[in-house]
C-alpha positions in Angstrom: -0.4 -13.1 -3.5 -3.4 -11.1 -2.4 -5.3 -14.3 -1.7 -3.2 -16.1 0.8 -0.9 -13.4 2.3 -2.3 -10.4 4.1 0.1 -8.1 2.2 -1.4 -5.0 3.8 0.7 -5.8 6.9 4.0 -6.3 5.2 6.9 -8.8 5.5 9.9 -9.3 7.8 13.2 -10.8 7.0 15.7 -12.2 9.5 18.6 -14.6 10.0 20.2 -16.4 13.0 23.0 -18.7 13.9 22.4 -21.5 16.5 26.0 -22.6 17.4 24.8 -25.9 19.0 21.2 -26.1 17.9 18.1 -24.6 19.6 14.4 -24.0 19.5 12.3 -21.2 18.1 8.6 -20.9 19.1 6.0 -22.0 19.3 4.2 -19.1 17.6 0.4 -19.0 18.0 -0.7 -16.5 15.3 -1.3 -17.4 11.7 1.8 -16.9 9.5 3.2 -17.7 6.1 6.9 -18.5 6.4 9.7 -19.2 4.0 12.4 -20.9 6.1 15.9 -21.4 4.6 18.5 -23.7 6.1 22.0 -22.6 4.9 23.8 -25.0 7.3 22.6 -27.6 9.7 19.2 -29.2 10.0 15.8 -28.2 11.3 12.5 -29.9 12.3 9.5 -27.7 11.6 6.2 -28.5 13.4 3.4 -26.7 11.6 0.1 -27.4 13.2 0.0 -31.3 13.1 2.6 -31.8 10.4 6.4 -32.2 10.8 8.9 -31.4 8.1 12.7 -32.0 8.2 14.8 -29.4 6.3 18.4 -30.3 5.7 21.3 -28.0 4.7 20.8 -26.0 1.5 17.1 -26.4 1.4 14.0 -24.2 2.0 10.4 -24.8 3.0 7.1 -23.0 2.7 4.7 -23.2 5.7 1.3 -21.7 6.4 0.1 -22.4 9.9 -3.4 -22.1 11.3 -2.7 -22.8 15.0 1.0 -22.8 15.7 4.4 -23.3 14.3 7.8 -23.9 15.9 11.3 -24.8 14.7 13.8 -27.2 16.4 17.4 -27.1 15.4 19.4 -30.3 16.0 21.2 -30.1 19.4 24.9 -30.1 19.2 24.9 -29.1 15.6 25.9 -25.7 14.1 22.9 -24.3 12.2 22.5 -21.1 10.2 19.0 -20.1 9.1 17.2 -17.2 7.6 13.5 -16.5 6.9 10.9 -14.3 5.4 7.5 -14.1 7.1 4.2 -12.5 6.5 0.7 -12.6 8.0 -1.6 -15.3 6.6 -4.6 -14.2 4.8 -8.0 -15.9 4.6 -8.3 -18.4 1.7 -11.0 -20.4 0.1 -10.9 -24.2 0.5 -10.0 -24.5 -3.1 -6.9 -22.3 -2.7 -6.0 -24.0 0.6 -6.1 -27.3 -1.2 -3.8 -25.9 -3.9 -1.4 -24.6 -1.3 -1.4 -28.0 0.4 -0.5 -29.7 -2.9 2.8 -27.7 -3.1 6.0 -29.4 -2.0 6.7 -28.4 1.6 10.4 -28.3 0.9 12.7 -27.9 -2.1 16.5 -27.6 -2.6 17.6 -24.0 -2.1 17.6 -22.2 -5.5 20.0 -19.4 -6.2 17.1 -17.1 -7.1 15.5 -17.5 -3.6 18.9 -17.2 -1.9 19.7 -13.9 -3.7 16.3 -12.3 -2.9 16.7 -13.4 0.8 20.2 -11.9 1.0 18.9 -8.5 -0.2 15.9 -8.6 2.2 18.2 -9.3 5.2 20.7 -6.6 4.1 18.0 -3.9 4.2 18.6 -3.9 7.9 16.4 -2.5 10.6 14.3 0.6 10.2 10.9 1.8 9.0 10.1 4.3 6.2 7.8 4.5 3.2 10.4 3.6 0.6 12.2 1.1 2.8 9.0 -0.8 3.8 7.8 -0.8 0.2 11.0 -2.3 -1.0 11.0 -4.9 1.8 7.4 -5.9 1.0 8.1 -6.1 -2.7 11.0 -8.5 -1.9 8.7 -10.5 0.4 6.2 -11.0 -2.4 9.0 -11.8 -4.8 10.6 -14.5 -2.6 7.3 -16.4 -2.1 6.5 -16.1 -5.8 10.0 -17.5 -6.6 9.2 -20.5 -4.3 5.9 -21.1 -6.1 7.7 -20.9 -9.4 10.3 -23.4 -8.4 7.7 -25.6 -6.9 5.9 -25.7 -10.3 2.8 -23.8 -9.1 2.9 -22.2 -12.5 1.3 -25.4 -13.7 -1.9 -24.2 -12.1 -1.8 -21.1 -14.3 -1.4 -23.2 -17.4 -4.7 -25.0 -16.6 -6.6 -21.8 -16.1 -9.0 -21.1 -19.1 -7.9 -18.4 -21.5 -11.2 -16.5 -20.9 -10.4 -16.2 -17.2 -6.8 -15.1 -17.8 -8.0 -12.4 -20.3 -10.7 -11.1 -17.9 -8.2 -10.9 -15.0 -5.6 -9.1 -17.2 -8.3 -6.6 -18.3 -9.2 -5.9 -14.6 -5.5 -5.5 -13.7 -5.0 -3.0 -16.5 -8.3 -1.1 -16.3 -9.3 -1.2 -12.6 -10.0 2.6 -12.5 -12.7 2.2 -15.2 -16.4 1.3 -15.0 -16.4 -2.5 -15.2 -19.3 -4.9 -15.0 -19.5 -8.7 -15.3 -21.5 -8.2 -18.5 -18.8 -6.1 -20.1 -16.1 -8.5 -19.0 -18.0 -11.5 -20.4 -18.6 -9.8 -23.7 -14.9 -8.9 -24.0 -13.7 -12.5 -23.5 -16.6 -14.1 -25.4 -18.5 -16.1 -22.7 -21.7 -15.6 -20.8 -21.7 -13.7 -17.5 -22.7 -16.9 -15.7 -19.9 -18.9 -17.2 -17.3 -16.2 -16.4 -18.4 -15.9 -12.8 -18.4 -19.7 -12.3 -15.0 -20.2 -14.0 -13.4 -17.3 -12.3 -14.5 -18.6 -8.9 -13.2 -22.1 -9.7 -9.7 -21.0 -10.9 -9.1 -17.6 -9.1 -11.1 -18.5 -5.9 -13.2 -15.4 -6.1 -15.7 -13.6 -8.4 -14.6 -11.1 -11.1 -16.2 -8.2 -9.2 -14.6 -9.1 -5.8 -11.3 -9.4 -7.6 -11.8 -6.0 -9.1 -12.4 -4.5 -5.6 -9.3 -6.3 -4.3 -7.2 -4.8 -7.1 -8.6 -1.3 -6.5 -7.9 -1.5 -2.7 -4.4 -2.8 -3.3 -3.6 0.0 -5.7 -5.1 2.5 -3.3 -3.0 1.1 -0.5 0.1 1.5 -2.6 -0.7 5.1 -3.5 -1.3 5.9 0.2 2.2 4.8 0.9 4.0 6.1 -2.2 2.4 9.5 -2.8 1.2 12.5 -0.9 -2.1 12.7 -2.9 -5.2 13.6 -1.0 -7.2 10.5 0.1 -10.2 11.6 -2.0 -8.0 11.9 -5.1 -6.7 8.4 -4.6 -10.2 7.1 -4.2 -11.3 8.5 -7.5 -8.1 7.4 -9.3 -8.7 3.8 -8.2 -12.3 3.7 -9.4 -14.2 4.5 -6.3 -17.2 6.7 -6.6 -16.6 8.4 -3.2 -13.9 8.5 -0.5 -16.2 6.9 2.1 -16.4 3.6 0.1 -12.6 3.7 -0.4 -12.0 4.2 3.3 -14.4 1.3 4.2 -12.6 -1.0 1.8 -9.2 -0.1 3.0 -10.2 -0.7 6.6 -11.8 -4.1 5.7 -8.8 -5.3 3.7 -5.9 -3.9 5.7 -7.3 -3.4 9.2 -6.5 0.3 9.2 -8.1 3.5 7.9 -6.3 5.3 5.0 -5.0 7.8 7.5 -3.6 5.1 9.7 -2.0 3.3 6.7 -0.1 6.5 6.0 0.9 7.0 9.6 2.2 3.5 10.0 4.0 3.6 6.6 3.2 -0.1 5.9 5.4 -1.2 8.8 4.7 -4.5 10.7 6.5 -5.9 13.7 8.3 -9.2 13.4 6.9 -12.2 15.2 9.6 -12.5 17.8 9.0 -8.9 18.9 5.2 -9.0 18.8 4.8 -12.4 20.6 7.9 -12.4 22.8 8.5 -15.9 21.4 10.8 -18.3 23.1 14.1 -18.5 21.3 16.7 -20.8 22.8 20.2 -21.5 21.4 21.9 -24.4 23.0 25.4 -23.8 24.4 25.4 -20.0 24.4 23.1 -17.0 24.3 21.7 -16.2 20.9 22.5 -12.7 19.7 19.5 -10.6 18.6 19.7 -10.9 14.8 16.2 -10.4 13.8 15.8 -7.7 11.1 13.1 -5.0 11.2 13.1 -3.7 14.8 12.8 0.1 14.6 12.2 2.3 17.5 8.6 2.3 18.6 6.7 5.5 17.7 3.2 6.5 18.6 2.2 5.8 15.0 3.3 2.2 15.5 1.4 1.6 18.6 -1.6 0.4 16.6 0.5 -2.0 14.7 2.0 -3.5 17.9 -1.4 -4.7 18.9 -1.7 -6.8 15.8 0.1 -10.1 15.9 3.1 -10.4 13.5 4.8 -13.1 11.4 6.8 -16.3 11.7 10.5 -16.4 12.2 13.0 -19.2 12.5 
C-alpha cells in the first residue's frame, strides 16, 4: 500500500444518489479511486481510458491527469466511493497495476468495508481518522485480493519475502543489506537486485519507508515526545526522523500531529463540478469537518477522487 497510495494524507469515503443521472468531475489531481455502483450505470473516463461500470460492480482507477464519472441520463444511480492520494510508483509497479482488472463484480467483503467507512460520518480526530484510513487501506487490499493480485506475491522469491518480513518485524534494530542477505542465504547483490525487481525498491529504502510509516502512526496514536518516537523507530537522531517524515508525508512531525492525519475530500478541495440531472444533488460527501487553523495547511494540498 505504501508504494502506490500516499497514505500519509489519508482516505475519504462518500456516497451519492443521482435520481436521473449526472456528471462528477473532471478532477485534475492524481487520485486512486475505488468506485462502487450499487444501482444504475456509470462511464468512468480516467486519463485516456473509458470504463463502463454496471449495477453491483466496482472499479479501481489511478489517474495521472484527470478523472470524471458520467451517470446515465434518465436513470436512477446510487454510487459510493473510497479515494486516496496517488503516490509515486516505479514503472514496474505501474505495469502491475495496469494489469489488474479495471472492474469486478461487487464482492460482499468490499461492500461491507465501504458501508462501515461511510457510516463513520463527518468529523476529524486522531482515532476517527486512524480508523477511516485503516478502512481505506483495507478496501483497496480487498479489491486487489479479489482481482487476484495475490498471484504476484506467489511469484516473489522466498528470500525476498523473508527479508521483507524481517524488516517489518525488526525495523527498530540496526539492519544492513549484508545482514539481511546472510539471514536469507543469498549475496547482498542478489538480494538488492531481486528486491528491486519484485518490491520495486531496495531493501534499505524499504526499511526507511517502514520506519517512517511507523513513526507517522506513533505521532497520531501516542503523546510520546518526537525524539522518543525517532529513537523507537530506529533513527539515530530526531533531525533525520523529521526530515524523513517531511519527505514522505509532506508535513513536519509537529504538523502531522496538529492535522491529526486529516485530509479534505476531492469535491471540497477542488470545488469539482457535480451535476445531478432532474434535481439538485444533496451534499452527501463524507468527511467535511469544520475548518480549523490546523487544517489550513491541508486545504492547500489537493485531495482525492469521488464519484
